[in-house]
N, C-alpha and C positions, 0 to 999 in steps of 0.2 A: 511234258504236262500230263497229268494224269487223265484217264477217260472220265466221260460224265458220271458213271456208275460209281467212280472211285473219288470223285471230286470232293464230296462230303468228308469221307474219311482223311483225305489228305489235309483238307483244312482244319480238321479237328487235331490231327497230329501236329500241324504246325502250330496250332494255338497252344497246345499243351506244351511243345518243345520251346516256344517263346516265354511262356509264363515260368517255365522251370529255369531258364536263364535269367528272367528278370527278377524272380525270387531269389536266386543266389546271389545276383548282383546286390539286390536291396539288403541282403543279410551282411554285405561287406561293409565294414566300417568307413570306407572311402567313397563317397557317393561321386567324387570328381576324378576317380581313376580314369586312365585311358581306355581300359576295357569297357567300363560303363558308358563312357561317352561316346564310344563307337556305335553304340545301339540306342542309346536314349539322351534325350536332352535333360538339363538340370530341372529341379522343381522350383519354380520361382516364388511361391507363396510360403512365407514363414512368419511366425511370431516369436520374438525374443523372450521367452519365458523359460528360465531354466529349472530343472529338477532332475534328480539321479535316476539312473536304470535305463531309461529307453530314449531313443529318437523317435518322434512323431512326426508325420507329414499327412497332409490331406489330399485326398484324390477328389477333383471337382469333376463330376459326372455331367456330360451333356445330354439333354434330352432332344427330341426332334426341334426342328426349327420353330414350330408353332408353340413350344413350351418355354419361350424365353424368360418367363417370370419364374420358372422353378429351378431352384439352385438346389442340387443334390450332392452332399458331402459324405465322403467316407474316409476315416483316418486309418492309416496302416503305421507300424512302428517296428523299429529294429534297433538292437542294442549296440551301441558304439563303445570306442575303447575308453573314452573319457567319462562314461556313465552319466552323459548329460541328456536332458530332454529338450528337443526343440519342437515347439508346438506349431502345427500347421492349422491355418484357419481359412475360411473362404471369404473372410470379410474383405480382403484386399484383391479378391479375384472376381471376374465376371463369367458370364455363361459362354464367352468367347475363349475361355482358357480351359485347356484339358491337363489337369495337374496329376495325371497317371503317367505310366511309362510311355513316353512318346519317341517317335523315331526322328531322326535327324532333320527331316523335312517338316516337322510338326505334326505327322500322322500318328495314329495310334493302331499299330499293325493287328494286335490281338481284337481290339473292338472293330476295327474295319473288315477282319475276317469273319467274325460272327455276323456282322451286319450283312456282308456279302452273301453269307449263307442264308440268312433270314430272307433275303430278297430274291434267291435263286428260285428261278421258276416263276417270278411274278409276271414275266412278259407272256408267259404261255398260260395265263390263269384260265383261258377258256379251252384249254386242251385237255381232254380226258385223260391223257397219259400222265400229265403233270398235276393237274388239280386233284385228280382222285388218287394220286400216288400217296399212301399213308407212310411209305418209306422215307419220302422227302420231308414230310411233316415231322416225321419221327426224328430225322436228323437235325431239323431246326431246333427242336426242343431240346435235343442232346447238346447242341452248340450252346443255348442260352445255359442250360444246366452246368455245363463245364465252365463257362464264363463266371457264373455265380460262385461255384466251388473255388475257383481261382481268387476270386476276391475275398472270399472267406479265409483263404489260406493267407493271402497277402496281409490281412489285417488280424492275423492269429495273436501277434503280440499285443494289440489293444484289447481284443476280446479277453485276454487273460487278465487284464487290469479290472475288469467289470466285476461287481460283487457277484456271488454265487446265484443271488435271487434274481438277477437280471441278465446272466450269461447268455441265456437261450434267447431271450428278447432282443439283446444287443446283436446276436448272431443273425437273427431274422431281420433285423434293421439293415445289415450289411447286405443281405440277400436281396431286400427290396431295392435299395440304392444301386446294386449292380444291374438289377433288372430295368430300372428306370434309366439307367445309362445307355441302353441300347434302343434303336428304332425298331419296334416290334410291331408296327401298324399291320405289315402284311401278314405276319405270324397271327395276329389277332383275328384277321379275316379268314384265314385258313383254318384256324382253330373253331371259329364260328361255323364255317362252312359244314363242319362235322359234328357240331354240337357237343364238342369235348371238354372245352376248358375255357373259362373266362378270366384273362389275365388282370382285369380291372378289380375283381374281388379276392384276389389271393393274397393280399397285403399281409394278413396276420399269419400265413403259413406258407411262404413262398416256396421254399425248396421241397416240402412235402407234396404240395399241390403239382409242381412240376414233375416230380418223382412218379406220382399217381398217373399224371398224363402219359408219360413215357411208358409206364408199365403197361397201361391199357393199350396203347398203341403197338408195343411188343406182342402183347397176347393176340391182338387182331391181325397182325402182319403175317401173311401166309407163307410167304418166301423170304424169310430173313437171310440176309448177306452173311451174317456171322452170328450164330446162336450165342457166342460169348459176350457180344457187345462190340461196338465199333473200335474202342481204344482200349486195348489192355484191360478189359474187364471193368472199366469205370462205371459201364452201364449194364452189366449183367444183372440178372435177377436178383441174385444175392445180395448185392451192394444196394440196389435200389429198395429191396425189402428191409435192409437194415436202416436206410434214411428214413423210410416212411413210417417204420415202427419204433424209431428211436426217440431221442429227446425232441425232434422236430417233427413228430407226428401230429396231424391235424387236431386231433381231439385234445392233446396235451397243450397245443399252442392256444386253441380256444379257451382252454382252462386257465391258462396262464393269464391271458387278458382279462378274464372274468375276475380271477383272484386279485389281480391288481386293482381293479376298479373297486372291489369290495374292502380291500385293505385300506383304500384311501378314503372312500366316500361311505362305506357301510353298504349292508344288503339293501337291494331294492324292495320297495313296498308295493302291494296291491297290483302285482303284475305289471308294473309300469315300465317303459322302455328306458326311462332316464330319471336321474335325481332332478329335484327343483331346488334352486339356490336363490335366496332373496337377500339384498342388501338392506340392512337396518342401521339406524343412527338414533340420534336424540329423540326422534318420535316414538321410538320404542318405550322410552321412559314417561312419555306424556300421555300414553293411552294404556288402560288397565287390560284391554282385551287384544290389542293388535298380534302379540306373540302367540297368543292362544289360538286366535283365528287363523294365523299363518300355518300353525302347526296341523290344525284340524282340516285344513283344506288341502294339504298335501306337501308343505315344504319340509325337506329333510336335511338342508343345510342352510345356516345363517352366516352372512358375510358382513364383516364390519371394515370399513376403510379407515385405516390409521392415518390418512390425510386430513381427517376430520374428527373433533373431539379430543378428549384426553384419557389418560388412564383410569381416572375415577368414572367417567362415563362408561368407557369399555367395560370395566369390571362389573358395574351394576346391569348392563344390558346382558353380559354373559351370565351373571347370577340369575336373572329372570329367565333367561333361555333354558338353563338347566332345570330351574324349578318347574317351568311349564312342561318341558319335556318329560320330566320324571312324573309329574301329576297326571298328564294325559296318555302316558306310557307310549309316547311316539318318539322314537329315537332321532336325534338331531345333532349334527356335529357343527363346529364352529371354525370358519375361515377367516383369518385376519390378514388383509393386504397391508403390506408396507408401503408407505407413500412412495419411496424410490425418488429418484432425482428429476421428477417431473416439474417442468416449468409452469409456474402459475402466477396469475396476477395476486398481488398482495391485498390484504383486507383493506377496504376502503374506509375512511373516517364514518362512524356511525351518524345517521341521520337523526332527526327529532323523533321522540317517541310518541307518534301521533298515528292513529288508525283512521282511515277513511271508510265510511258507510255510503255505499253508493247503490241505489234502486236502479233496476233496469228501466230505460226509457226508449220510446219507438223514435221514428225520423223527426217527428213534429216536437219532440221534447216532453211527451206526456208519460208519465210512470205507468209501465205495464206489469211490473212485478216489484214489490218491495224488497229491499235488502233483508237478508235472513240473517240474524244475529244470535249466537249462542251465548247465553249467560249462566254462568256456573260459579261455585265457591273458588276461592284462590287455591291453586294447586290440585284441582280436581282433573286436570288433564283433558284430553280430547273428548269430543262428543261421541255418542254411539256411531258405529261405522256406517249405518245406513243413512245418516244424516250427512248433508253436504251444505253447511251454513257458508256465508260469504265472510263472516268475521266471527272472531272469538273474543268475548269479553270476560275477564275474571273480576269477581266483586268481593270486596272486603264489607261484610255486613251480614252476620249470621240472622239477626231478627229481620232484616229486610228481605233475605230470601226465603225464609220460613213462612212469611206471611204473603209472599207473592203469589198471584194465582191467575189463571186464564181469564183474558179479558181486562187485566189491569193496564193502565196507561203509566209509563214510566217517563218522567220528564227530566230533561236536563238542558243545560248550556254547553254547547260544544266549545272547541278550542279558539273559535273566532268570536264567541259571544252569542252565537245564534241560538235562538230557543228551539229545541227538537223533543220529539217524543218516540218512544218505542213501545209497540203494542204486543202484549204477551199473548201468544197464539198456541203454543204447546207447552206441555210439562213432561219431564221424563226422569224416572229414577235412575241414579247413578251411585257409583261406589261411595263417593264422598258426600252424598245427600240427594239433592235434586238439581236438575238442569232446565233450562228454559229456552225455547225459540221465540224470538221477539222479531217484529217486523218494523223497519224504518222506511217511510215513504219519501223522505227528503235527504239529500246529501248532507252528511255530518262528519265532523272530525272530532274523534274522541282521543283523549290523553290521559295519561295515568293522573289519578287525583280527581278526575271528572265526577261530579256528584250526581247520583241518581236519586229521584225522589217520587214517592207515591203519596198523593194527597188523599186523606180519607175525609169523610164527611164529619165526624166528630172527633175522632182520635187525632192526635198530633201526627204529622207526616212521618213516613218511614224513610230513612236515608241509608243508601250504600255508596261506596266509593270504587271507581275502576282502578285496578292495579295491574302491575306487570305488562303494560302496552310495550311491545318490543319496538326498537328503533326501525324507522323506514330504511329499507335496503337501499343502499346508494349504488348508482351505476352510470355509465356514460351511454348515451344512445348514439351509435355509429351509422353513418350514411355513406354511400358510394361518393368518393370525392374528399370525405373529411381527412384531415390530418390527425394522428394519434401520437402523442408522446409517451414513450415508456421510460420512466425514470428509475434509477437505481435507489435513490435515496427517498424514503417515504416523507422525509421532512419537508421536502419541496413541493409536496402535493398541494395543490390548490383547491379552493372551494368551487367546484364545478358550477354551482347554481349561480355564482356571483361573480366569478373573475374570469371564466373561460370565455374566449371569444367563440362566436357562431362557427362551427366547422372545425374547431380545435379543441381536443380533448386530452386529458392526461390520466395516466394509470402508473402504477409502480410495480416493479419485480425486483426482488432483493437478490436474486440469484445471479452470481457474477457469470455463470456459465453462458447466460444470453448475451452479455454485452462483450464477452471475449470471443464469441463465435460467429457472430452475424457479420454479413458484408452489404453493402448497397447493392440493390437489384434482386436481392434474394427474396422469394415469398415467405410469408409469416401467417399463421392461422390461429385464431383464438376460439375458445369454447368448442372444443371438438369440431372445428371446421364451420361453424355457422357464420363467422366472419374471417374474411381474408384480406390481406393486404401486401404491399411491396414496400421493402425497407428503402427509404430514400436518403437516410444519413445516419451515421453512427458516431458516437464519442465514448469516452470512458464511463460517462455517467448518464447518457441519454441516447435513445434510439427514436428516430422520425420514421413514421409509417403512413404510407397514403393508402387508404381503404378502397379495394377494388371490388369487394363483394360483401353485401348485406341485405337485409330484408328491404322490401319496397319503402315501407315506412320507418326503416332503421332497425337496427338489432341492438339489444342490451348487452353490454359487457360490464359485469359485476366482480365481486370479490372471488377469489380462489378459483378463477376460471383458467382452464389449460391454455398454453401457449405451445405451438408446434412450429419448428424451423426444419422442414424436410429436406432441405437442400444444403443445409449448413454442416460443416465438418465438427460437430460437437462431440466432446468426448467426455462422458459421465462417468463418475466412479460407481461401481456396482452397488455398494450399500453406503448410504449416507451415514453421518453421525447419529441423525434422528432414528434412522432405521435400526442401528445397533441397539440403541436405548430401547426402541420399541420391542426388538426381537427378545430381549430379556423378559417382558411382560408376556408376549405372544408363547414363549416356551412354556410358561406355567399355567396359561388359561386357555389357549386355543388347541384345536385338533390339527389344523393346517395352517401354513403361512404362505402368502402370495407374494412372490418377488416380482416387483414391477420393473418394467424396461431392461430385462435381461438383453444383453447384445451379442456376447460371445463367450468362449470358454473360461476367460479369465474371471467373468461374473461368477461362473458356477464354482470355480476354484476357491475364490474368496468366500463364497456362501458356505461351502463345506467345512472351511477352516473355522468360520465362525460358529457353526453347528457343533463342531467337534470341540471347541473351546467349552461350550455349554453342556457338553456331554448328553446331548439329546440323542434319542434312538429311534423314537415312534412319531415324531412330527412330520406330518404331511408336508411335501414341497410342491407347490405350484408355480411353474414357470409362466409368467405373463408374456405373450408374444403381441408386442404393439409397436414395433419399429421394424425398418427394412433389415437392420442387422440382426436382430432377433430372428426374423424369418429366415434369412439366407444361412444362419449359423444353427438352426434348430437341430439338425442331425448331429452335429459336433457337441452340442450343448448336452442333448440327451445322452451320448455315450459317455461324456464327462460326468453327469449326474449319476449315471449306472454303476459308478465306481463305488457308491455308497448305497446303503441298504435301506435310505428314507423311502417310504411310498411316495410316488412321483406323479404328477399330473401336469397338463398343460391347459392354459386359459388362451382362447381366442379373444383377445382385446380388441374387438372391431372399431372401438371409436377411434383411438389414437392410430391403430393400423391403417384405416383408411385414408386418415389424413396425411400419414407419413408416406404412403406407397401410391396413393391415388385412389379414387372411389371406383374408377372403372376396372381397378385390378383386384378388388376385395374378394369377389367371388371365387376366383382362381386361387387366390392365396389361402382363404379358409378351406377350400377342398385339398390343397396341397398339405396343409397342416393335419388335417384329418388323416389323410393317407400315411403321411411319415408316422403320426403317432399310432395309427393302427398297426403299422408293422412293427413298432417299437413295443406294443401291448401296454402303451401310456393312455390312461383316460383323459378325456378332453372336456373342457367347460366352454359351452356356447355362450358367450357373453356380449353386452352391449346392446341397448334399444330393442330387446326382445318384447314383444307385445307392448311397445312404448305408448301408443295411442290409447290402448286399453288401460294401461297403468295410470295415465295422466287424466284421460277424459271419460274413461267408462265404455268406449266404443272402439272395438278393433278395426284395423284395415284389412283388406283381403290379402294384401302382400304379407302382413304380419302373421297371419294363421299359416300362410305358406312357408314362411321362414322358420316357423316353429316346426312344421312337418319335416323341413330339411334338417333342422337342428336335432332331430331324434337320432341322427347318427352319433351325436355326441353322448357321452356317459352323464353329462349333467347340463342343465339350461339354467341360465342365471336371469333374474328379474331385478331391475332397479327399483328404488322405492318411489311411491307416488300415492295419490289419494285413493285410488282404486287397486292397490296392490293384491289386496285379499281377493277380489273378484278375478283378477288376472291369474293369480295362482290356481283358483278353482278350474278356470277355463284351460289353463296349461295342463293341469292334473287330467282333466277329462281328454284332451289330445293324446297325452302321453299313455293313457290306459289303452289305447287302441281303438278310438271311436270309429275310425275307418272300417274296422271288422264289422261293426254294428250296422254301418251303412250298407256294406255288401250283403249282410245277412237279410236286410230289408228290401233289397232289389227283387222284383218279381221276375221269375224266369220268363224268357221270351216266348210268346205263343205263336206257334207255326200252324198255319191253316192250309189245307190242301185246296188247290183250285179244282173244281170238278170240271171235268172235260165233257 
């Protein structure tokens, strides 16, 4: 046994020798040879996907026991005699598996040796001889450094497959995963005690930061044991200088991350910390000012969800976006999300085309505020953004509208035959003529064809007709204890209002994946987790669900709402037939495409094949992480995507991700995704329910503001559509411009007074 002074050198030499033998064995075509099995166990996790040239396997790294949520994967590859590719993925592996070179007893000698060195001296942390010994800290950093270099060498074949524009970023991702595989808690404390290096912030440039830390300690060390380095010159000044000044130099890595963001999203405007993305849909065609207002207040990316609308609608939205962007001279890119294999409720049968006008009443039933109704010509679109009417009525009658004035009483008979009146209170110029705000003090039901009349003193009455009243949105209201039947065939859908029994409801879902995957006893969620239930029974055509969670007064479940089955072994195809058709449109109209529900490497392989068929080169690719599999395989998917030159990004789709993985785990999941993408120099979109209360009601919550501040770590923050989305963009823009600096500037210095003695 070596002396204490030589213990570290002994461990490092042993580690280097072990990895030399492991690498030599891995390069052999026979992973089951007797020599290999004498030192290492087999690697149990494989995917049967064949392709020439390399054999790939995945290394599942373990974090500390407190990080059971975090799955970290690295891929290594070696050529075999049959030129076959065996892909390794972590989807079938757990955090209790170590898929690297293991000893016969299940141990990992290299990792255990490094961990032992990292904790050497921990029991003597209060001793000046050990705590203040910079040589001990230096050796710990060297052990980590060597471990990371060994992992890079182990994955050399995989790194060679990456496109040249991503090769350095892929290498840094390997470095990050290698670092995360070690328990460095004690090392963090040691580094913090001397104020040298923060291991939590070195993700974008792991090896360069460690090299700089080692070099600093080498310079500070007064009595070096060996000026040439501990192990055969691996850590001598010349090699460290080469690492810190080469392709992994901190400045170059930072520049690489910045250039990847600009390539995907475009340059940032007005010294903001992040881009602002807004989801737009049919409402962009109903308003003449919405897109202009969004661009003026700071939106730089518009998102279109291909799950809604059609190509004619999308084409017109994009045309208007390009036109407004050019006219205002404000750059704006377009992201189109493919619908993906998401389970949704089918559209319900449309209800009657009737609109209810309801004044606000107090507890005694007296009207306290009349219903605000917007009257405008047919096809005029939405009212001005600063107005928030309770109902929109479009009127066919040019003469009627032209002679309408403030104070007029518009009389009509509603759908029940009740005589009602609208009082004109305000008048506004709009693009298609004029619009009016009218007040209604009694509940009324207006339908298409309702006749509006103004009675004059001498002239004949002026008449207009209500048109284009949309059908009432149908839904079922679910309460705890209710039974819900999910039917595969929409033809069996019953009229909820007349035939359903109390507490028994029916919706349809045409996707066969749902009926083929679920089992009794499994949980099921609807509408992004607003409603939860337990599956009580299944058949080929129906699923019976008992509702276990809903609002106190019940929760509405309507058309095209999400369905999640987090514990079911469902296997989706990566791109659906609808996705492939939509991809043809996206390729010629959008700047980026969002790939929904990616789960493993196979999804990325299929995506790259489809993009290659269409000969696309500059289309940005956004991987949407919204499932447990997508999270666990994120590192592998990034490395696979880096084989191509497409601009690459990741969206943290927190809605489905929270439902699939659990609400209490969401914060840790999004932090881990940010860390992995930071190491890979891949820009991230912070999405789902950002400033949701502000977008919907006009007033944000304190938690939402804090969430946005936390989201500034991402390259882009996404807002969903809502009545107050323009105001939300303005607020978000102010936050991203660094309003905290203004607050700091306004703080007065502390006045210190001397006490007279």
